[in-house]
Z-matrix of the N, CA and C atoms (Angstrom, degrees):
N
C 1 1.462
C 2 1.527 1 109.84
N 3 1.343 2 118.61 1 132.31
C 4 1.464 3 121.26 2 179.02
C 5 1.525 4 111.37 3 -58.27
N 6 1.339 5 115.15 4 149.20
C 7 1.461 6 120.16 5 -176.72
C 8 1.526 7 112.11 6 -59.27
N 9 1.333 8 116.75 7 -38.85
C 10 1.466 9 119.56 8 -178.79
C 11 1.526 10 111.78 9 -65.94
N 12 1.315 11 116.55 10 -38.55
C 13 1.464 12 120.01 11 178.87
C 14 1.531 13 110.26 12 -66.07
N 15 1.320 14 115.91 13 -42.58
C 16 1.466 15 119.68 14 178.98
C 17 1.524 16 110.56 15 -63.08
N 18 1.333 17 116.24 16 -42.13
C 19 1.461 18 120.64 17 179.58
C 20 1.524 19 111.11 18 -64.00
N 21 1.331 20 116.30 19 -40.38
C 22 1.463 21 120.37 20 -179.95
C 23 1.523 22 111.20 21 -65.82
N 24 1.319 23 116.60 22 -40.05
C 25 1.468 24 120.52 23 178.69
C 26 1.525 25 110.41 24 -62.45
N 27 1.321 26 116.50 25 -42.87
C 28 1.465 27 119.99 26 179.02
C 29 1.524 28 111.08 27 -63.70
N 30 1.320 29 116.17 28 -40.61
C 31 1.460 30 119.68 29 179.46
C 32 1.525 31 111.03 30 -64.13
N 33 1.316 32 116.34 31 -40.93
C 34 1.467 33 120.65 32 177.31
C 35 1.527 34 110.42 33 -62.49
N 36 1.324 35 116.90 34 -39.32
C 37 1.464 36 120.81 35 177.33
C 38 1.523 37 111.20 36 -62.72
N 39 1.333 38 116.76 37 -39.53
C 40 1.460 39 120.74 38 178.88
C 41 1.526 40 110.56 39 -63.74
N 42 1.323 41 116.19 40 -47.52
C 43 1.465 42 120.53 41 179.33
C 44 1.529 43 110.50 42 -62.22
N 45 1.324 44 116.47 43 -40.89
C 46 1.466 45 120.62 44 179.68
C 47 1.523 46 110.85 45 -64.62
N 48 1.333 47 116.85 46 -40.09
C 49 1.464 48 120.53 47 179.20
C 50 1.524 49 110.60 48 -61.59
N 51 1.334 50 116.94 49 -46.14
C 52 1.465 51 120.79 50 -179.63
C 53 1.526 52 110.51 51 -63.46
N 54 1.337 53 116.27 52 -40.86
C 55 1.464 54 120.38 53 179.61
C 56 1.524 55 111.34 54 -63.61
N 57 1.322 56 116.64 55 -44.18
C 58 1.467 57 120.67 56 179.22
C 59 1.525 58 110.63 57 -63.65
N 60 1.327 59 116.82 58 -41.24
C 61 1.465 60 120.52 59 178.43
C 62 1.522 61 110.97 60 -61.79
N 63 1.333 62 116.60 61 -41.32
C 64 1.463 63 120.56 62 179.51
C 65 1.525 64 111.41 63 -65.62
N 66 1.324 65 116.63 64 -43.13
C 67 1.465 66 121.02 65 179.39
C 68 1.526 67 110.58 66 -64.31
N 69 1.324 68 116.65 67 -39.62
C 70 1.465 69 120.60 68 179.98
C 71 1.520 70 111.15 69 -60.95
N 72 1.334 71 116.44 70 -40.81
C 73 1.461 72 119.97 71 179.57
C 74 1.525 73 110.73 72 -68.79
N 75 1.331 74 116.93 73 -35.28
C 76 1.463 75 120.03 74 177.38
C 77 1.527 76 111.32 75 -66.14
N 78 1.327 77 116.30 76 -35.57
C 79 1.462 78 120.68 77 179.79
C 80 1.522 79 111.72 78 -76.30
N 81 1.332 80 116.08 79 -31.17
C 82 1.464 81 121.21 80 179.88
C 83 1.527 82 107.84 81 -122.94
N 84 1.322 83 118.09 82 92.51
C 85 1.468 84 122.53 83 -173.64
C 86 1.523 85 112.81 84 -57.43
N 87 1.334 86 115.14 85 155.62
C 88 1.456 87 120.88 86 178.41
C 89 1.523 88 110.23 87 -63.33
N 90 1.328 89 117.61 88 146.83
C 91 1.466 90 120.05 89 177.68
C 92 1.519 91 111.36 90 -68.44
N 93 1.318 92 116.38 91 150.42
C 94 1.460 93 121.24 92 175.53
C 95 1.527 94 109.25 93 -82.71
N 96 1.329 95 115.72 94 172.39
C 97 1.462 96 119.88 95 177.36
C 98 1.525 97 110.03 96 -61.35
N 99 1.327 98 117.16 97 -39.35
C 100 1.472 99 120.59 98 177.49
C 101 1.526 100 111.33 99 -61.97
N 102 1.323 101 116.37 100 -38.94
C 103 1.469 102 120.25 101 177.26
C 104 1.525 103 110.70 102 -62.16
N 105 1.322 104 116.00 103 -43.99
C 106 1.464 105 120.26 104 -179.02
C 107 1.521 106 110.82 105 -62.76
N 108 1.327 107 116.58 106 -41.02
C 109 1.465 108 119.59 107 177.27
C 110 1.522 109 110.80 108 -61.37
N 111 1.297 110 116.54 109 -43.19
C 112 1.466 111 120.98 110 -177.69
C 113 1.525 112 111.76 111 -67.45
N 114 1.323 113 117.15 112 -38.36
C 115 1.467 114 121.20 113 -175.31
C 116 1.527 115 113.17 114 -79.26
N 117 1.339 116 117.17 115 -36.85
C 118 1.464 117 119.38 116 -166.28
C 119 1.523 118 115.57 117 -113.17
N 120 1.319 119 118.90 118 -17.77
C 121 1.459 120 119.80 119 -179.19
C 122 1.525 121 110.58 120 -66.17
N 123 1.330 122 116.10 121 124.78
C 124 1.454 123 121.34 122 177.79
C 125 1.508 124 115.23 123 76.11
N 126 1.317 125 117.73 124 5.98
C 127 1.468 126 120.96 125 179.29
C 128 1.526 127 109.82 126 -87.66
N 129 1.345 128 118.77 127 127.24
C 130 1.471 129 120.70 128 -176.54
C 131 1.524 130 113.44 129 -55.53
N 132 1.325 131 116.62 130 -42.24
C 133 1.458 132 120.47 131 -177.91
C 134 1.525 133 111.52 132 -101.10
N 135 1.319 134 116.03 133 20.05
C 136 1.456 135 120.10 134 -175.70
C 137 1.512 136 114.01 135 -58.58
N 138 1.335 137 116.36 136 -44.00
C 139 1.465 138 119.97 137 -177.64
C 140 1.525 139 111.42 138 -64.76
N 141 1.338 140 116.33 139 -41.32
C 142 1.468 141 120.30 140 -179.35
C 143 1.522 142 110.46 141 -65.41
N 144 1.331 143 116.48 142 -45.88
C 145 1.466 144 120.65 143 179.70
C 146 1.523 145 110.41 144 -63.27
N 147 1.331 146 116.34 145 -39.99
C 148 1.465 147 120.47 146 179.01
C 149 1.523 148 110.78 147 -61.90
N 150 1.327 149 116.46 148 -45.99
C 151 1.470 150 120.56 149 -179.95
C 152 1.524 151 110.69 150 -59.47
N 153 1.323 152 116.73 151 -46.56
C 154 1.466 153 120.35 152 -178.67
C 155 1.529 154 111.49 153 -65.17
N 156 1.333 155 116.24 154 -41.80
C 157 1.458 156 119.62 155 179.31
C 158 1.516 157 112.62 156 -66.65
N 159 1.321 158 116.27 157 -43.67
C 160 1.465 159 121.43 158 178.33
C 161 1.527 160 109.71 159 -62.32
N 162 1.329 161 116.46 160 -44.99
C 163 1.468 162 120.42 161 179.96
C 164 1.523 163 110.95 162 -60.24
N 165 1.330 164 116.70 163 -41.46
C 166 1.466 165 120.16 164 178.90
C 167 1.525 166 111.15 165 -63.31
N 168 1.327 167 116.80 166 -38.43
C 169 1.463 168 120.34 167 -179.29
C 170 1.523 169 112.30 168 -69.69
N 171 1.332 170 117.23 169 -25.73
C 172 1.467 171 118.83 170 178.47
C 173 1.527 172 111.97 171 -68.29
N 174 1.327 173 117.17 172 -14.28
C 175 1.465 174 119.98 173 176.90
C 176 1.523 175 111.65 174 -76.99
N 177 1.324 176 116.30 175 -10.55
C 178 1.460 177 121.19 176 179.81
C 179 1.524 178 109.48 177 -110.74
N 180 1.336 179 118.20 178 141.47
C 181 1.469 180 121.34 179 -177.36
C 182 1.522 181 113.04 180 -77.43
N 183 1.330 182 116.10 181 68.57
C 184 1.463 183 120.82 182 177.02
C 185 1.527 184 108.43 183 -131.08
N 186 1.342 185 118.28 184 152.93
C 187 1.463 186 120.46 185 179.01
C 188 1.524 187 111.38 186 -65.73
N 189 1.313 188 115.10 187 138.14
C 190 1.464 189 120.15 188 -179.58
C 191 1.531 190 112.30 189 -114.59
N 192 1.332 191 117.46 190 13.31
C 193 1.462 192 120.19 191 -174.83
C 194 1.525 193 112.59 192 -60.48
N 195 1.342 194 116.48 193 -37.77
C 196 1.457 195 119.66 194 -178.75
C 197 1.520 196 110.97 195 -63.19
N 198 1.330 197 117.20 196 -32.02
C 199 1.463 198 120.40 197 178.06
C 200 1.521 199 110.88 198 -69.53
N 201 1.333 200 116.82 199 -37.77
C 202 1.463 201 120.15 200 178.34
C 203 1.522 202 110.41 201 -66.74
N 204 1.334 203 116.16 202 -41.44
C 205 1.465 204 119.68 203 176.46
C 206 1.526 205 109.74 204 -63.86
N 207 1.325 206 116.19 205 -43.85
C 208 1.458 207 120.47 206 178.68
C 209 1.513 208 113.00 207 -61.16
N 210 1.331 209 116.76 208 -35.08
C 211 1.467 210 120.09 209 177.44
C 212 1.519 211 110.48 210 -62.13
N 213 1.340 212 116.67 211 -39.04
C 214 1.461 213 119.76 212 177.05
C 215 1.510 214 112.11 213 -64.99
N 216 1.340 215 116.63 214 -38.48
C 217 1.460 216 121.04 215 179.31
C 218 1.526 217 110.93 216 -65.89
N 219 1.328 218 116.24 217 -45.80
C 220 1.467 219 121.31 218 -173.21
C 221 1.523 220 112.61 219 -79.85
N 222 1.334 221 117.07 220 -44.81
C 223 1.465 222 120.56 221 -171.34
C 224 1.526 223 113.87 222 -106.70
N 225 1.334 224 118.00 223 -2.85
C 226 1.458 225 119.93 224 -177.91
C 227 1.523 226 111.27 225 82.23
N 228 1.334 227 115.30 226 -179.77
C 229 1.464 228 119.41 227 -174.56
C 230 1.528 229 112.34 228 -66.28
N 231 1.335 230 117.51 229 -55.59
C 232 1.468 231 120.79 230 -176.63
C 233 1.526 232 111.15 231 -65.95
N 234 1.327 233 116.26 232 -50.37
C 235 1.463 234 119.47 233 -179.56
C 236 1.513 235 112.21 234 -64.34
N 237 1.336 236 116.66 235 -40.73
C 238 1.457 237 120.37 236 179.20
C 239 1.509 238 112.52 237 -63.62
N 240 1.332 239 115.85 238 -41.89
C 241 1.465 240 119.54 239 177.64
C 242 1.520 241 110.56 240 -61.68
N 243 1.316 242 116.01 241 -43.18
C 244 1.465 243 120.57 242 -179.37
C 245 1.516 244 112.84 243 -61.96
N 246 1.335 245 116.79 244 -46.81
C 247 1.465 246 118.69 245 -176.86
C 248 1.529 247 111.51 246 -70.85
N 249 1.335 248 117.57 247 -35.55
C 250 1.470 249 119.49 248 179.92
C 251 1.522 250 110.88 249 -68.43
N 252 1.333 251 116.75 250 -44.72
C 253 1.466 252 119.58 251 178.86
C 254 1.528 253 110.20 252 -62.74
N 255 1.338 254 116.74 253 -44.77
C 256 1.465 255 120.12 254 179.45
C 257 1.528 256 110.91 255 -61.19
N 258 1.328 257 116.77 256 -44.14
C 259 1.462 258 120.63 257 -179.29
C 260 1.523 259 111.56 258 -66.26
N 261 1.332 260 116.03 259 -42.66
C 262 1.462 261 119.85 260 -179.58
C 263 1.525 262 111.14 261 -63.63
N 264 1.328 263 116.80 262 -41.38
C 265 1.464 264 120.14 263 180.00
C 266 1.527 265 111.27 264 -68.88
N 267 1.329 266 116.76 265 -37.80
C 268 1.465 267 120.18 266 177.63
C 269 1.530 268 110.44 267 -64.51
N 270 1.327 269 116.36 268 -45.96
C 271 1.457 270 119.83 269 178.64
C 272 1.516 271 112.59 270 -66.37
N 273 1.341 272 116.14 271 -39.26
C 274 1.466 273 120.31 272 178.76
C 275 1.523 274 110.93 273 -63.79
N 276 1.324 275 116.26 274 -38.22
C 277 1.466 276 120.45 275 178.23
C 278 1.526 277 111.20 276 -65.99
N 279 1.337 278 116.36 277 -44.52
C 280 1.467 279 120.15 278 -179.62
C 281 1.528 280 111.26 279 -61.54
N 282 1.334 281 116.78 280 -45.29
C 283 1.467 282 120.09 281 -179.63
C 284 1.524 283 111.22 282 -66.99
N 285 1.330 284 116.02 283 -37.49
C 286 1.468 285 120.55 284 178.69
C 287 1.523 286 110.74 285 -59.45
N 288 1.323 287 116.39 286 -48.56
C 289 1.459 288 119.45 287 -177.42
C 290 1.527 289 112.36 288 -73.17
N 291 1.329 290 117.50 289 -29.53
C 292 1.466 291 119.38 290 173.12
C 293 1.527 292 110.32 291 -64.73
N 294 1.337 293 115.27 292 -43.92
C 295 1.457 294 119.23 293 177.28
C 296 1.515 295 112.17 294 -63.83
N 297 1.337 296 116.38 295 -40.42
C 298 1.464 297 120.78 296 -179.33
C 299 1.529 298 110.64 297 -67.28
N 300 1.319 299 116.85 298 -44.45
C 301 1.464 300 121.03 299 -174.93
C 302 1.526 301 112.39 300 -74.04
N 303 1.327 302 116.33 301 -40.17
C 304 1.462 303 119.59 302 -174.68
C 305 1.527 304 114.12 303 -96.32
N 306 1.333 305 117.30 304 -22.34
C 307 1.454 306 118.31 305 -173.07
C 308 1.507 307 117.45 306 -117.56
N 309 1.322 308 117.84 307 -23.58
C 310 1.464 309 120.27 308 -175.01
C 311 1.532 310 112.30 309 -61.79
N 312 1.302 311 117.04 310 -40.79
C 313 1.465 312 120.68 311 -179.16
C 314 1.529 313 110.90 312 -61.45
N 315 1.341 314 116.44 313 -37.31
C 316 1.465 315 120.07 314 178.83
C 317 1.520 316 111.08 315 -67.79
N 318 1.324 317 116.61 316 -38.98
C 319 1.467 318 120.38 317 177.90
C 320 1.518 319 110.23 318 -60.44
N 321 1.326 320 116.22 319 -45.65
C 322 1.463 321 120.08 320 179.79
C 323 1.530 322 111.45 321 -66.40
N 324 1.328 323 116.74 322 -38.25
C 325 1.464 324 120.43 323 -175.90
C 326 1.521 325 112.95 324 -72.48
N 327 1.332 326 116.66 325 -35.87
C 328 1.467 327 119.33 326 -171.96
C 329 1.528 328 114.22 327 -104.70
N 330 1.323 329 117.88 328 -10.78
C 331 1.467 330 118.81 329 179.27
C 332 1.516 331 112.23 330 -113.35
N 333 1.324 332 116.36 331 -30.96
C 334 1.463 333 120.33 332 176.58
C 335 1.512 334 112.80 333 59.39
N 336 1.340 335 115.59 334 -127.24
C 337 1.463 336 121.31 335 -173.71
C 338 1.519 337 112.79 336 -69.92
N 339 1.322 338 118.09 337 -14.49
C 340 1.460 339 120.36 338 -175.72
C 341 1.524 340 113.24 339 -66.17
N 342 1.321 341 118.04 340 -21.67
C 343 1.461 342 120.10 341 178.89
C 344 1.529 343 111.96 342 -106.22
N 345 1.307 344 117.51 343 5.93
C 346 1.460 345 119.92 344 -177.82
C 347 1.521 346 111.82 345 -63.11
N 348 1.345 347 116.53 346 -40.80
C 349 1.465 348 119.58 347 -179.89
C 350 1.526 349 111.18 348 -63.83
N 351 1.336 350 115.89 349 -42.57
C 352 1.462 351 119.53 350 177.80
C 353 1.513 352 110.65 351 -63.97
N 354 1.317 353 117.42 352 -44.16
C 355 1.459 354 120.94 353 178.43
C 356 1.521 355 111.21 354 -60.56
N 357 1.325 356 115.78 355 -42.70
C 358 1.464 357 120.00 356 -179.73
C 359 1.524 358 110.42 357 -63.30
N 360 1.342 359 116.16 358 -41.52
C 361 1.461 360 120.52 359 179.09
C 362 1.521 361 111.03 360 -63.71
N 363 1.321 362 117.11 361 -43.59
C 364 1.463 363 120.69 362 -178.66
C 365 1.521 364 111.98 363 -68.98
N 366 1.314 365 117.39 364 -31.55
C 367 1.457 366 120.29 365 177.23
C 368 1.526 367 110.85 366 -67.10
N 369 1.343 368 116.13 367 -33.02
C 370 1.464 369 120.11 368 -178.56
C 371 1.526 370 112.36 369 -88.69
N 372 1.330 371 117.16 370 -36.04
C 373 1.463 372 120.44 371 -173.44
C 374 1.524 373 111.44 372 -132.45
N 375 1.306 374 116.03 373 37.49
C 376 1.454 375 119.96 374 -177.36
C 377 1.513 376 113.31 375 -61.97
N 378 1.329 377 117.13 376 -42.53
C 379 1.464 378 121.26 377 -178.91
C 380 1.521 379 110.91 378 -60.28
N 381 1.330 380 116.66 379 -49.55
C 382 1.466 381 120.89 380 -179.40
C 383 1.521 382 111.08 381 -62.34
N 384 1.321 383 116.69 382 -39.96
C 385 1.467 384 120.44 383 -179.57
C 386 1.525 385 111.28 384 -64.52
N 387 1.327 386 116.66 385 -42.10
C 388 1.465 387 120.39 386 -179.04
C 389 1.523 388 110.60 387 -66.99
N 390 1.332 389 116.81 388 -45.18
C 391 1.464 390 119.57 389 177.91
C 392 1.526 391 110.12 390 -58.09
N 393 1.319 392 115.93 391 -43.69
C 394 1.458 393 120.35 392 -178.47
C 395 1.518 394 113.15 393 -59.32
N 396 1.331 395 117.39 394 -47.24
C 397 1.471 396 119.33 395 -178.16
C 398 1.525 397 111.49 396 -73.12
N 399 1.321 398 117.57 397 -29.91
C 400 1.465 399 119.53 398 178.99
C 401 1.527 400 111.20 399 -70.19
N 402 1.317 401 117.67 400 -28.38
C 403 1.457 402 120.75 401 -178.58
C 404 1.525 403 112.50 402 -77.47
N 405 1.324 404 117.38 403 -12.82
C 406 1.471 405 120.57 404 179.00
C 407 1.529 406 107.98 405 -89.16
N 408 1.338 407 118.41 406 108.79
C 409 1.469 408 120.31 407 -171.50
C 410 1.517 409 115.17 408 -65.93
N 411 1.347 410 117.79 409 -22.53
C 412 1.468 411 119.05 410 -176.86
C 413 1.524 412 112.61 411 -81.49
N 414 1.329 413 117.52 412 -12.33
C 415 1.464 414 120.04 413 179.63
C 416 1.530 415 109.30 414 -81.28
N 417 1.324 416 118.40 415 126.77
C 418 1.471 417 121.51 416 -174.33
C 419 1.530 418 112.71 417 -67.64
N 420 1.318 419 115.28 418 128.01
C 421 1.462 420 122.55 419 -177.49
C 422 1.523 421 111.62 420 -58.52
N 423 1.332 422 116.63 421 -48.03
C 424 1.466 423 120.63 422 -175.83
C 425 1.519 424 111.88 423 -64.91
N 426 1.321 425 117.02 424 -43.89
C 427 1.468 426 120.46 425 -179.07
C 428 1.521 427 111.14 426 -61.47
N 429 1.331 428 116.61 427 -40.95
C 430 1.466 429 120.49 428 179.06
C 431 1.525 430 110.26 429 -62.11
N 432 1.327 431 116.51 430 -39.07
C 433 1.465 432 120.20 431 -179.73
C 434 1.527 433 111.51 432 -58.82
N 435 1.320 434 115.65 433 -49.54
C 436 1.468 435 119.70 434 -178.88
C 437 1.526 436 111.62 435 -68.57
N 438 1.334 437 116.56 436 -42.89
C 439 1.465 438 120.14 437 -178.23
C 440 1.523 439 111.46 438 -63.51
N 441 1.333 440 116.86 439 -36.90
C 442 1.464 441 119.71 440 178.02
C 443 1.520 442 110.77 441 -61.18
N 444 1.330 443 116.44 442 -36.91
C 445 1.457 444 120.00 443 177.87
C 446 1.514 445 113.19 444 -66.45
N 447 1.331 446 116.90 445 -26.26
C 448 1.463 447 120.50 446 179.12
C 449 1.522 448 112.45 447 -75.33
N 450 1.331 449 116.43 448 -17.74
C 451 1.461 450 120.59 449 -179.82
C 452 1.525 451 110.01 450 -93.69
N 453 1.330 452 115.15 451 -175.66
C 454 1.467 453 119.86 452 178.23
C 455 1.522 454 111.98 453 -95.12
N 456 1.328 455 117.23 454 13.78
C 457 1.466 456 120.56 455 -179.67
C 458 1.525 457 110.32 456 -56.21
N 459 1.329 458 116.49 457 137.82
C 460 1.454 459 120.89 458 177.74
C 461 1.515 460 111.25 459 -73.04
N 462 1.338 461 116.40 460 151.57
C 463 1.459 462 119.26 461 -177.13
C 464 1.518 463 112.06 462 -67.10
N 465 1.319 464 119.09 463 -42.34
C 466 1.464 465 120.52 464 -178.14
C 467 1.519 466 112.62 465 -63.76
N 468 1.346 467 119.88 466 -48.99
C 469 1.469 468 118.87 467 175.08
C 470 1.524 469 112.19 468 -58.61
N 471 1.321 470 116.04 469 -37.36
C 472 1.464 471 120.63 470 -179.59
C 473 1.522 472 111.16 471 -65.49
N 474 1.320 473 117.88 472 -48.73
C 475 1.460 474 120.08 473 -174.28
C 476 1.526 475 111.37 474 -73.56
N 477 1.337 476 117.36 475 -36.86
C 478 1.465 477 119.84 476 177.31
C 479 1.525 478 110.74 477 -69.30
N 480 1.331 479 116.56 478 -40.27
C 481 1.457 480 120.13 479 176.51
C 482 1.517 481 111.87 480 -63.81
N 483 1.332 482 116.33 481 -37.66
C 484 1.459 483 120.76 482 177.16
C 485 1.522 484 110.82 483 -65.06
N 486 1.325 485 117.03 484 -45.68
C 487 1.463 486 121.11 485 -179.04
C 488 1.523 487 111.26 486 -58.36
N 489 1.323 488 116.43 487 -42.55
C 490 1.465 489 120.29 488 -179.53
C 491 1.527 490 111.17 489 -74.18
N 492 1.320 491 116.77 490 -41.74
C 493 1.453 492 120.46 491 -174.33
C 494 1.518 493 114.90 492 -70.36
N 495 1.335 494 118.02 493 -30.23
C 496 1.465 495 119.95 494 -178.00
C 497 1.521 496 112.35 495 -86.06
N 498 1.321 497 117.67 496 -7.68
C 499 1.461 498 120.52 497 -173.46
C 500 1.530 499 113.49 498 -61.40
N 501 1.339 500 120.32 499 -47.72
C 502 1.471 501 118.70 500 -179.32
C 503 1.525 502 113.37 501 -57.89
N 504 1.324 503 117.01 502 -47.87
C 505 1.457 504 120.10 503 -179.94
C 506 1.519 505 112.45 504 -65.25
N 507 1.327 506 116.14 505 -40.75
C 508 1.465 507 120.45 506 179.04
C 509 1.517 508 111.19 507 -60.67
N 510 1.323 509 116.63 508 -46.56
C 511 1.463 510 120.70 509 179.87
C 512 1.522 511 111.43 510 -61.72
N 513 1.331 512 116.76 511 -37.14
C 514 1.466 513 120.30 512 179.67
C 515 1.523 514 111.19 513 -62.13
N 516 1.318 515 116.27 514 -51.31
C 517 1.465 516 119.96 515 -176.20
C 518 1.528 517 112.08 516 -70.06
N 519 1.317 518 117.11 517 -40.99
C 520 1.463 519 119.50 518 -179.99
C 521 1.524 520 110.51 519 -66.06
N 522 1.328 521 117.16 520 -40.82
C 523 1.463 522 120.64 521 177.92
C 524 1.518 523 110.74 522 -62.10
N 525 1.318 524 116.47 523 -40.80
C 526 1.463 525 120.65 524 177.82
C 527 1.523 526 110.68 525 -59.45
N 528 1.319 527 116.73 526 -40.80
C 529 1.458 528 119.97 527 178.61
C 530 1.513 529 113.08 528 -72.84
N 531 1.325 530 116.57 529 -38.07
C 532 1.463 531 120.61 530 -175.39
C 533 1.523 532 112.82 531 -74.80
N 534 1.332 533 116.85 532 -36.22
C 535 1.467 534 119.83 533 -172.62
C 536 1.521 535 114.25 534 -115.67
N 537 1.320 536 118.08 535 -7.25
C 538 1.452 537 120.02 536 175.28
C 539 1.508 538 114.05 537 97.90
N 540 1.319 539 114.77 538 164.08
C 541 1.464 540 121.71 539 -175.87
C 542 1.520 541 112.92 540 -67.45
N 543 1.340 542 118.33 541 -18.50
C 544 1.462 543 120.08 542 -179.04
C 545 1.517 544 111.95 543 -63.14
N 546 1.315 545 116.81 544 -22.27
C 547 1.461 546 120.36 545 -179.51
C 548 1.523 547 111.37 546 -94.89
N 549 1.333 548 116.76 547 19.30
C 550 1.463 549 119.89 548 -174.31
C 551 1.511 550 114.54 549 -53.83
N 552 1.357 551 117.75 550 -50.54
C 553 1.463 552 118.22 551 -176.02
C 554 1.516 553 111.56 552 -70.80
N 555 1.341 554 116.95 553 -33.58
C 556 1.465 555 118.94 554 176.56
C 557 1.521 556 111.14 555 -64.18
N 558 1.330 557 115.47 556 -38.20
C 559 1.464 558 119.97 557 178.63
C 560 1.517 559 110.32 558 -62.92
N 561 1.334 560 116.01 559 -46.37
C 562 1.458 561 119.51 560 -179.27
C 563 1.523 562 111.10 561 -63.82
N 564 1.332 563 116.20 562 -40.54
C 565 1.465 564 119.38 563 179.06
C 566 1.522 565 110.84 564 -63.39
N 567 1.340 566 115.94 565 -43.19
C 568 1.463 567 119.37 566 179.13
C 569 1.520 568 111.17 567 -63.32
N 570 1.330 569 116.35 568 -39.17
C 571 1.464 570 119.93 569 179.60
C 572 1.518 571 111.27 570 -65.25
N 573 1.344 572 116.12 571 -40.14
C 574 1.467 573 119.85 572 178.71
C 575 1.516 574 110.63 573 -63.52
N 576 1.339 575 115.95 574 -46.02
C 577 1.465 576 120.01 575 179.90
C 578 1.520 577 110.68 576 -61.58
N 579 1.326 578 116.10 577 -46.15
C 580 1.461 579 120.00 578 -179.59
C 581 1.524 580 110.89 579 -63.60
N 582 1.330 581 115.96 580 -39.25
C 583 1.458 582 119.44 581 177.77
C 584 1.516 583 112.18 582 -63.44
N 585 1.339 584 116.78 583 -42.45
C 586 1.463 585 120.71 584 178.66
C 587 1.526 586 111.18 585 -64.57
N 588 1.335 587 115.54 586 -40.37
C 589 1.468 588 119.05 587 177.72
C 590 1.524 589 110.83 588 -64.32
N 591 1.323 590 116.13 589 -39.20
C 592 1.462 591 120.22 590 178.27
C 593 1.517 592 111.05 591 -62.37
N 594 1.339 593 115.72 592 -46.31
C 595 1.464 594 120.24 593 179.56
C 596 1.518 595 110.67 594 -63.40
N 597 1.343 596 116.32 595 -42.75
C 598 1.461 597 119.96 596 179.71
C 599 1.524 598 111.16 597 -61.29
N 600 1.328 599 115.71 598 -43.96
C 601 1.464 600 119.03 599 178.15
C 602 1.508 601 112.31 600 -62.97
N 603 1.315 602 116.21 601 -37.49
C 604 1.460 603 120.62 602 178.65
C 605 1.522 604 111.07 603 -66.20
N 606 1.333 605 116.48 604 -42.78
C 607 1.467 606 120.65 605 179.01
C 608 1.520 607 110.57 606 -61.20
N 609 1.334 608 115.89 607 -44.12
C 610 1.467 609 120.07 608 179.19
C 611 1.524 610 110.77 609 -61.73
N 612 1.342 611 116.51 610 -43.32
C 613 1.466 612 120.16 611 -179.43
C 614 1.524 613 111.23 612 -63.05
N 615 1.326 614 116.88 613 -42.19
C 616 1.467 615 120.66 614 179.97
C 617 1.517 616 110.61 615 -64.93
N 618 1.330 617 117.05 616 -42.10
C 619 1.471 618 120.53 617 -179.79
C 620 1.523 619 111.44 618 -64.25
N 621 1.327 620 115.96 619 -41.75
C 622 1.466 621 119.24 620 178.52
C 623 1.521 622 110.79 621 -62.50
N 624 1.326 623 115.76 622 -40.31
C 625 1.461 624 119.44 623 -179.77
C 626 1.521 625 110.70 624 -65.31
N 627 1.329 626 116.52 625 -40.00
C 628 1.462 627 120.11 626 178.48
C 629 1.523 628 111.09 627 -64.36
N 630 1.330 629 116.31 628 -40.04
C 631 1.463 630 119.75 629 179.47
C 632 1.520 631 111.12 630 -64.20
N 633 1.335 632 115.68 631 -39.90
C 634 1.467 633 119.15 632 178.32
C 635 1.518 634 110.80 633 -62.83
N 636 1.327 635 116.25 634 -42.99
C 637 1.465 636 119.79 635 179.21
C 638 1.520 637 110.98 636 -65.32
N 639 1.343 638 115.62 637 -40.12
C 640 1.462 639 119.03 638 179.28
C 641 1.519 640 110.62 639 -63.62
N 642 1.353 641 116.08 640 -38.52
C 643 1.457 642 119.99 641 178.72
C 644 1.512 643 112.50 642 -65.58
N 645 1.344 644 115.97 643 -35.65
C 646 1.465 645 119.50 644 178.99
C 647 1.522 646 111.59 645 -69.88
N 648 1.340 647 115.92 646 -31.11
C 649 1.461 648 119.61 647 -177.26
C 650 1.521 649 113.34 648 -80.55
N 651 1.349 650 115.87 649 -13.28
C 652 1.472 651 119.10 650 -179.78
C 653 1.520 652 110.36 651 -72.85
């Protein structure tokens, strides 16, 4: 079978998988916070099951905010943060490799040199790019996961950038669940501060890296 045909078939499989996942979620609605309390409170393996379920849902393009809030209600602030971050990273990894395995070959076959500049940029600054897009709340988490797999971004920069970039939003939703809606403005303020600190740290890291490269080129 020609390489282009094989690549196209894989891409179609990827699109079909995402479509089926989306339809499945529409047919079986997300659990409410009350459902999560009933299913997972006091259950020995509750955290593990929650992580696996949350990770599976990240493969579908649906909002997962209620699950993050529910994690705060069921597991508290520290435990909720841990399970949400673990679940998000597990789901992000699965979608990344699905995109890489099923879609990357098609990108190379049908775009050729047109994506070389983007690939080159991601190879050099993949971590910064991932952190940047994760910090923008309007950008869909699931779509970014799959799209990252279609590029040449390395897995380590991708997963570390994801872990750092999702932290402000995760803390906001988990705190809301753990401590209640009365702390809404404090949660938002904390998220803004944490986000600014994250961006500042990223800027400093990028500048230091540029200085090192400039020093090597002298």
